[in-house]
C-alpha positions as CSV (number, residue, x, y, z in Angstrom):
1,M,-60.5,-2.8,102.6
2,K,-57.2,-4.5,101.6
3,K,-58.4,-4.6,97.9
4,L,-59.0,-0.9,97.9
5,S,-55.6,-0.2,99.4
6,L,-53.9,-2.4,96.7
7,V,-55.8,-0.6,93.9
8,F,-54.9,2.8,95.3
9,F,-51.2,1.8,95.6
10,L,-51.1,0.7,91.9
11,L,-52.7,3.9,90.8
12,V,-50.1,6.0,92.7
13,A,-47.3,3.9,91.3
14,G,-48.5,4.2,87.8
15,A,-48.9,8.0,88.1
16,A,-45.4,8.2,89.6
17,S,-44.0,6.3,86.6
18,L,-45.7,8.7,84.2
19,L,-44.3,11.7,86.0
20,A,-40.8,10.2,86.0
21,Q,-39.6,12.0,82.9
22,R,-36.8,14.3,81.9
23,T,-36.6,17.1,79.4
24,V,-33.6,17.1,77.0
25,I,-32.6,20.3,75.2
26,G,-29.9,20.7,72.6
27,K,-28.8,21.8,69.1
28,V,-28.0,19.9,65.9
29,T,-25.4,21.4,63.6
30,D,-23.3,20.4,60.6
31,A,-19.5,20.3,60.5
32,K,-19.4,24.1,60.0
33,G,-21.4,24.7,63.1
34,E,-24.6,25.8,61.3
35,G,-27.9,24.7,62.7
36,L,-29.8,22.1,60.7
37,I,-33.5,22.8,60.4
38,G,-35.9,19.8,60.4
39,A,-33.5,17.2,61.9
40,S,-35.3,14.3,63.5
41,I,-34.8,13.5,67.2
42,L,-36.3,10.2,68.5
43,A,-36.0,8.5,71.9
44,K,-34.8,5.0,71.0
45,G,-37.3,2.3,71.8
46,T,-40.2,4.8,72.0
47,T,-42.4,6.9,69.8
48,R,-41.4,10.1,71.5
49,G,-39.7,12.4,69.0
50,T,-39.4,16.0,67.7
51,V,-37.7,18.0,65.0
52,T,-35.3,20.9,65.2
53,D,-36.4,24.5,64.6
54,I,-34.9,27.0,62.2
55,D,-31.8,27.4,64.4
56,G,-31.3,23.7,64.8
57,A,-32.5,23.7,68.4
58,F,-34.8,21.2,70.0
59,S,-36.5,20.3,73.3
60,L,-37.9,16.8,74.0
61,S,-39.5,15.2,77.0
62,V,-38.5,11.5,77.4
63,P,-39.0,8.8,80.0
64,E,-36.5,8.8,82.8
65,N,-35.1,5.4,81.7
66,T,-34.3,6.6,78.2
67,T,-30.5,6.2,77.5
68,V,-30.2,6.9,73.7
69,L,-31.5,9.5,71.3
70,V,-31.5,8.8,67.6
71,V,-30.6,11.9,65.5
72,S,-31.1,11.8,61.7
73,Y,-31.1,14.2,58.8
74,T,-31.2,13.9,55.0
75,G,-27.7,13.8,53.6
76,F,-26.1,13.1,56.9
77,K,-25.3,9.9,58.8
78,S,-27.7,8.9,61.6
79,Q,-26.3,9.0,65.1
80,N,-27.1,7.3,68.3
81,V,-26.4,9.8,71.0
82,A,-26.0,8.5,74.6
83,L,-27.8,10.4,77.4
84,G,-25.8,11.0,80.5
85,A,-26.5,12.9,83.6
86,S,-26.7,16.2,81.7
87,N,-30.0,17.2,80.0
88,T,-28.2,19.4,77.4
89,L,-26.8,18.0,74.1
90,E,-24.7,19.4,71.3
91,V,-24.9,17.1,68.2
92,T,-22.6,17.5,65.2
93,M,-23.7,15.6,62.1
94,E,-21.4,14.0,59.6
95,T,-22.1,14.2,55.9
96,D,-23.1,10.9,54.2
97,A,-21.0,10.9,51.0
98,V,-22.6,8.7,48.2
99,G,-20.0,6.8,46.1
100,L,-19.8,7.6,42.4
101,D,-20.9,4.1,41.5
102,E,-24.1,4.6,43.4
103,T,-25.3,7.7,41.5
104,V,-26.5,8.4,38.0
105,V,-26.9,11.7,36.2
106,I,-30.5,12.8,35.7
107,G,-31.1,16.1,34.0
108,Y,-29.1,18.8,35.7
109,G,-28.1,16.7,38.8
110,T,-27.7,13.2,40.2
111,Q,-29.8,10.6,42.0
112,S,-29.1,7.5,44.1
113,N,-29.7,4.2,42.3
114,R,-31.9,2.9,45.2
115,N,-34.3,5.8,44.6
116,R,-34.3,5.6,40.9
117,I,-37.4,4.1,39.1
118,S,-36.8,5.5,35.6
119,S,-35.0,3.7,32.8
120,I,-31.4,4.8,32.6
121,S,-28.2,3.4,31.0
122,T,-24.8,4.6,32.0
123,V,-21.6,3.9,30.0
124,N,-18.9,2.6,32.2
125,P,-16.0,5.1,32.3
126,E,-13.5,2.3,31.8
127,S,-15.0,1.5,28.4
128,I,-14.4,5.1,27.5
129,H,-10.7,5.3,28.4
130,N,-9.6,2.0,27.1
131,N,-11.0,2.0,23.5
132,P,-9.7,3.8,20.4
133,L,-12.6,5.8,19.2
134,L,-13.2,8.1,16.2
135,G,-16.0,10.1,17.9
136,P,-17.9,10.3,21.1
137,Q,-21.0,8.7,19.7
138,Q,-19.1,5.4,19.2
139,L,-19.1,5.1,23.0
140,L,-22.8,4.1,22.8
141,Q,-22.3,1.4,20.2
142,G,-22.9,-1.9,21.9
143,T,-22.5,-0.5,25.4
144,A,-25.9,1.0,26.3
145,S,-29.0,-1.3,26.1
146,G,-31.9,-0.1,24.0
147,V,-29.7,2.2,21.9
148,Q,-29.3,1.6,18.2
149,M,-26.6,3.5,16.2
150,T,-26.3,3.4,12.5
151,N,-23.9,5.3,10.2
152,T,-26.0,6.8,7.4
153,S,-23.4,8.8,5.5
154,G,-19.7,8.6,4.6
155,V,-19.3,12.4,4.9
156,L,-16.5,13.2,7.4
157,G,-18.0,14.4,10.6
158,S,-21.6,13.4,9.7
159,A,-24.0,12.5,12.5
160,A,-24.9,8.8,13.1
161,A,-28.6,7.9,13.3
162,I,-29.2,7.1,17.0
163,R,-32.5,5.6,18.0
164,I,-33.4,5.0,21.7
165,R,-36.0,2.2,22.1
166,G,-36.8,2.2,18.4
167,V,-38.4,4.7,16.0
168,S,-40.8,7.1,17.7
169,S,-41.9,9.1,14.7
170,I,-42.3,8.6,10.9
171,N,-42.1,12.2,9.7
172,A,-40.3,14.1,12.5
173,G,-36.7,13.6,13.5
174,G,-35.8,10.6,15.6
175,N,-32.5,11.7,17.1
176,P,-32.2,12.2,20.9
177,L,-31.3,15.4,22.6
178,F,-27.7,15.8,23.6
179,V,-26.8,17.6,26.9
180,V,-23.2,18.4,27.6
181,D,-22.4,19.5,31.2
182,G,-26.0,20.8,31.5
183,V,-26.2,22.6,28.2
184,P,-28.6,21.2,25.6
185,L,-27.1,21.1,22.1
186,N,-28.5,21.4,18.6
187,D,-29.5,17.9,17.5
188,G,-27.9,18.3,14.1
189,S,-31.2,18.4,12.1
190,S,-31.4,22.1,11.5
191,G,-29.5,24.3,9.1
192,N,-27.0,25.4,11.8
193,L,-25.3,22.0,11.8
194,S,-26.1,20.9,8.3
195,N,-23.9,20.5,5.2
196,A,-25.3,23.1,2.8
197,A,-24.0,21.2,-0.2
198,G,-25.2,17.7,0.6
199,G,-27.8,18.4,3.3
200,T,-26.0,16.0,5.7
201,A,-26.6,16.7,9.4
202,L,-23.3,17.1,11.2
203,N,-22.4,15.4,14.4
204,P,-23.3,17.7,17.4
205,L,-20.5,16.1,19.4
206,A,-17.8,16.5,16.7
207,D,-15.9,19.1,18.6
208,I,-15.5,16.9,21.8
209,N,-12.5,14.7,22.2
210,P,-13.7,11.2,23.5
211,N,-10.8,11.3,26.0
212,D,-12.3,14.4,27.6
213,I,-15.6,12.6,28.5
214,E,-16.0,11.3,32.0
215,S,-19.4,9.5,31.5
216,M,-22.4,9.2,29.2
217,T,-25.9,8.6,30.5
218,V,-28.9,7.7,28.4
219,L,-32.4,8.7,29.7
220,K,-34.9,6.6,27.9
221,D,-38.4,7.1,29.3
222,A,-40.9,9.9,30.0
223,S,-39.0,11.2,33.0
224,S,-36.6,12.9,30.5
225,S,-39.5,14.8,29.0
226,A,-40.4,16.1,32.4
227,I,-36.9,17.6,32.7
228,Y,-36.2,18.8,29.2
229,G,-39.6,19.1,27.6
230,S,-40.7,18.1,24.1
231,R,-37.1,18.1,22.8
232,A,-36.5,15.0,24.9
233,A,-39.3,13.0,23.2
234,N,-36.7,10.7,21.5
235,G,-34.6,10.3,24.7
236,V,-31.7,12.3,26.1
237,I,-28.0,11.6,26.1
238,V,-26.2,13.4,29.0
239,V,-22.5,13.9,28.5
240,T,-20.3,14.8,31.5
241,T,-16.8,16.0,30.8
242,K,-13.8,15.6,33.0
243,R,-13.0,18.1,35.7
244,G,-10.0,18.9,37.8
245,K,-9.8,17.8,41.4
246,G,-8.0,19.3,44.3
247,G,-4.5,18.1,45.0
248,Q,-1.3,17.6,43.1
249,P,-1.4,18.1,39.3
250,V,-2.1,15.0,37.4
251,L,-0.5,14.5,34.0
252,N,-1.9,11.9,31.5
253,F,-0.3,11.2,28.1
254,D,-1.9,8.6,25.9
255,V,-0.4,7.3,22.7
256,R,-2.2,4.9,20.2
257,Y,-0.8,3.6,17.0
258,G,-2.5,1.2,14.5
259,I,-2.9,0.2,10.9
260,Q,-6.1,0.3,8.9
261,A,-6.3,-2.5,6.2
262,K,-9.0,-3.8,4.0
263,T,-10.7,-7.1,4.7
264,N,-12.8,-9.5,2.6
265,R,-11.5,-8.3,-0.8
266,P,-13.8,-9.3,-3.7
267,D,-12.2,-11.3,-6.5
268,L,-12.5,-8.8,-9.4
269,M,-12.0,-9.6,-13.1
270,N,-9.4,-7.9,-15.3
271,S,-10.1,-6.7,-18.9
272,R,-9.3,-10.0,-20.5
273,E,-11.4,-12.0,-18.1
274,A,-14.3,-9.6,-18.5
275,G,-14.3,-10.2,-22.3
276,E,-14.0,-14.0,-21.9
277,N,-17.0,-13.9,-19.4
278,L,-19.0,-11.9,-21.9
279,W,-18.2,-14.4,-24.8
280,Q,-19.2,-17.3,-22.6
281,K,-22.5,-15.6,-22.0
282,F,-23.1,-15.5,-25.8
283,K,-22.2,-19.2,-26.1
284,N,-24.7,-20.0,-23.3
285,M,-27.3,-18.2,-25.3
286,G,-26.7,-20.5,-28.2
287,L,-25.1,-17.8,-30.4
288,K,-22.2,-18.3,-32.9
289,P,-19.8,-15.7,-34.4
290,G,-21.7,-13.8,-37.0
291,D,-25.1,-14.3,-35.5
292,A,-27.2,-11.3,-34.5
293,G,-26.4,-10.3,-30.9
294,W,-22.9,-11.8,-31.0
295,G,-20.0,-9.5,-29.7
296,N,-20.0,-5.8,-29.0
297,T,-18.1,-2.7,-30.0
298,Q,-15.8,-2.9,-27.0
299,F,-14.3,-6.4,-27.6
300,G,-15.2,-6.8,-31.3
301,F,-17.3,-9.4,-33.1
302,G,-14.8,-12.2,-33.7
303,A,-14.7,-15.7,-32.3
304,T,-12.6,-14.5,-29.3
305,P,-12.7,-11.2,-27.5
306,V,-10.0,-8.7,-28.3
307,V,-9.0,-6.3,-25.6
308,P,-8.8,-2.8,-27.3
309,D,-6.3,-0.1,-26.5
310,Y,-9.0,2.4,-25.7
311,I,-12.2,2.1,-23.6
312,F,-13.3,5.5,-24.9
313,P,-13.8,5.7,-27.8
314,A,-15.0,2.1,-27.4
315,G,-13.0,-0.7,-29.1
316,K,-10.4,1.6,-30.7
317,M,-6.8,0.4,-31.2
318,A,-3.6,2.4,-31.2
319,G,-3.3,4.7,-34.2
320,Q,-7.1,5.0,-34.5
321,V,-7.4,7.8,-31.9
322,D,-6.0,11.3,-32.0
323,E,-5.4,12.0,-28.3
324,S,-4.8,15.7,-29.1
325,T,-8.5,16.1,-29.5
326,Y,-9.2,15.3,-25.8
327,S,-11.4,18.0,-24.3
328,Y,-13.0,18.6,-20.9
329,P,-15.5,19.8,-19.8
330,T,-16.8,21.8,-22.7
331,P,-16.9,20.6,-25.3
332,Y,-16.5,17.1,-23.9
333,N,-14.4,14.6,-25.9
334,G,-13.4,11.8,-23.5
335,I,-10.4,9.5,-24.2
336,T,-9.6,6.6,-21.8
337,R,-6.9,4.1,-22.3
338,T,-7.4,0.4,-21.4
339,N,-5.6,-1.0,-18.4
340,K,-3.6,-3.6,-20.4
341,G,-0.8,-3.6,-17.9
342,E,-3.2,-5.3,-15.5
343,I,-2.6,-2.6,-12.8
344,D,-4.4,-3.6,-9.6
345,W,-6.2,-0.4,-8.9
346,Y,-8.0,-1.9,-5.9
347,E,-4.6,-2.4,-4.2
348,K,-3.6,1.1,-5.3
349,V,-6.7,2.6,-3.6
350,F,-6.9,0.5,-0.5
351,V,-3.4,0.7,0.8
352,K,-2.6,0.1,4.4
353,A,-3.0,3.3,6.3
354,P,-1.3,4.1,9.6
355,V,-3.4,5.6,12.4
356,Q,-1.8,7.7,15.2
357,E,-3.4,9.4,18.2
358,Y,-1.8,11.5,20.9
359,N,-3.7,13.0,23.9
360,L,-2.2,15.1,26.6
361,A,-4.2,16.2,29.7
362,V,-3.3,18.1,32.9
363,S,-5.7,18.5,35.8
364,G,-5.5,19.6,39.4
365,G,-6.6,22.3,41.7
366,V,-6.8,23.7,45.2
367,A,-9.4,22.0,47.4
368,G,-12.3,24.4,48.1
369,K,-11.0,27.1,45.8
370,S,-10.5,26.4,42.2
371,N,-9.9,23.4,39.9
372,Y,-8.5,23.2,36.4
373,S,-8.4,20.6,33.5
374,I,-6.5,21.3,30.3
375,S,-6.3,18.8,27.4
376,A,-5.1,18.6,23.8
377,G,-5.2,15.8,21.3
């Protein structure tokens, strides 16, 4: 009989503990007071939970001894809300701002680094602002892994050959797709951006000042094709330009000055040395003055080379050429004097050239209303 009484007491105590619950109702809103649909509500230490409805409201039955509710929502900070005597709660969520160094640009938006599995290289903004650059594409040279850039033409404003992870096609173009502030650009291979005379593709970023660029991101793998389609088969280079921010106006003025000079100058021969070198060649061939093959019309056929007064006509001396007969282009009668004064034309062409750059930028705006960014350089 005592055993039956003990079992009955335990059953009653267990049922009482199961019935010892409370129902908590409330609403989850953002900083503006708007309800958050789908916010998660969980009784801490249990598996009891629910989600908010379309108005952000919820109702949850929890054990009587529950003291904390965990409220979470994507893009907001999770909160531990203490339960007091009241069964009604009003929870205001705080946004969880992600730092700039934790995000990367993908397609038309951004993504947290911790959630990113695709292959992306981002150029550090500091490397943009501190380097003198002739064009935006130089930002990628030596700064983004897996990106090879080669200058294929000396035409001013011509596009560099950029290859992301090597050559992907033999016959088709290999340049990546450029996207500036969400707008895909012509890749420079069509007639719209080509030099009609020489057929040289022009740089699609030629009109952008490198100082106006905030960041450059290189998308290397198949995920870029999922965003931009077949044009992204060779990769995508996403360019984000600077924008104004709310607050006081900010004025930036950059000045750069430098000098361009030649390096590793080759040791070139003058007219006399060229003749002596040619005569030494004849001697090395075992020839002597008068032999067949000795000398030429430019330096004569004597024992030593004679530097003529004219290169065209070849080997002519002063008094043997009537310069009044010079004609160009039709009919052509070329007359060219020899550089007997030993003028160093190499030095005349490759003189030291000063390089100057000035950039002025003003940015600012009113928080929540409008921003502006104006630059010239």
